[in-house]
C-alpha positions in Angstrom: 74.1 -8.3 55.6 72.9 -5.9 52.9 72.8 -2.2 53.5 69.2 -1.4 52.3 69.6 2.3 52.9 72.4 2.8 50.4 71.8 0.0 47.9 69.7 1.2 45.0 66.8 -0.8 43.7 66.2 -3.1 46.7 62.5 -2.2 47.1 60.8 -1.0 50.3 63.0 0.4 53.0 63.4 -1.1 56.4 61.0 -0.1 59.1 62.9 2.7 61.0 60.0 3.7 63.2 60.6 3.9 66.9 60.1 0.5 68.6 57.1 1.8 70.5 55.4 2.6 67.2 56.4 -0.8 65.8 54.9 -2.5 68.9 51.5 -1.0 67.9 51.4 -3.1 64.7 49.0 -6.1 64.7 50.6 -9.5 65.2 49.6 -12.3 62.9 48.1 -14.2 65.9 45.8 -11.2 66.6 44.4 -11.3 63.1 44.0 -15.0 62.4 42.5 -17.4 65.0 43.0 -20.5 62.9 43.4 -21.5 59.3 40.6 -22.9 57.2 40.8 -25.7 54.7 41.1 -24.4 51.1 38.9 -25.5 48.3 41.1 -25.0 45.3 39.1 -24.1 42.2 40.8 -23.1 38.9 40.1 -19.5 38.1 39.2 -18.7 34.5 38.5 -15.0 34.6 40.9 -12.4 36.0 40.4 -8.7 36.7 43.1 -6.6 35.1 44.3 -3.2 36.2 46.8 -0.8 34.6 50.5 -1.4 35.1 52.5 1.4 36.5 56.2 1.9 35.7 58.3 3.8 38.3 61.1 4.1 35.7 63.8 3.9 38.3 62.4 6.7 40.4 62.4 4.7 43.6 58.6 5.2 44.0 57.6 1.6 43.9 55.9 1.7 47.3 54.0 4.9 46.4 53.0 3.3 43.1 51.6 0.3 45.0 49.7 2.6 47.4 48.2 4.4 44.4 47.2 1.2 42.8 45.6 -0.1 46.0 43.5 3.0 46.2 42.4 2.5 42.6 41.5 -1.1 43.2 39.6 -0.1 46.4 37.6 2.4 44.4 36.9 -0.3 41.8 35.6 -2.7 44.4 33.3 0.0 45.8 32.0 1.5 42.5 33.0 -0.8 39.7 35.3 1.9 38.2 39.1 1.9 38.5 40.4 5.4 39.3 44.1 5.8 38.4 45.4 7.7 41.4 48.8 9.4 41.2 51.7 8.1 43.2 53.3 11.6 43.2 51.3 12.9 46.2 52.2 9.9 48.3 55.9 9.9 47.3 56.3 13.6 47.9 55.0 13.3 51.5 57.3 10.4 52.5 59.3 10.6 55.8 62.7 10.1 54.1 62.1 12.8 51.5 65.8 13.4 50.6 66.4 9.7 49.9 64.9 7.3 47.4 62.3 4.7 48.3 60.0 4.7 51.2 58.7 2.4 54.0 55.4 0.6 53.5 54.1 1.8 56.8 54.9 5.4 55.8 52.8 4.9 52.6 49.9 3.5 54.5 50.0 6.4 57.0 50.0 8.9 54.1 47.1 7.1 52.4 45.0 7.2 55.6 45.3 10.9 55.8 44.0 11.3 52.2 45.5 11.6 48.7 
């Protein structure tokens, strides 16, 4: 088994929240009642957003959170706002280590960036 806490460059960290906090997460069955048939249509136009480069900083999850905020703003106003990942990454729970858990990023984003 891989040791994701020590191996550099493995992406998002494992969820180390207390089991009682993990139990509060939504289950797939709670979100989806049933699947719907899909009508596949070839897409010809694609929206494009700026690409961020973490440059080995370990901030990929924070970069993703910042991009999600920018896309959310685009969907609301039609304008992409390039949010900084720095604020999100500086407020992570494992501040002395590299990387961060996805749930940590979402909690930070909810409180405002």
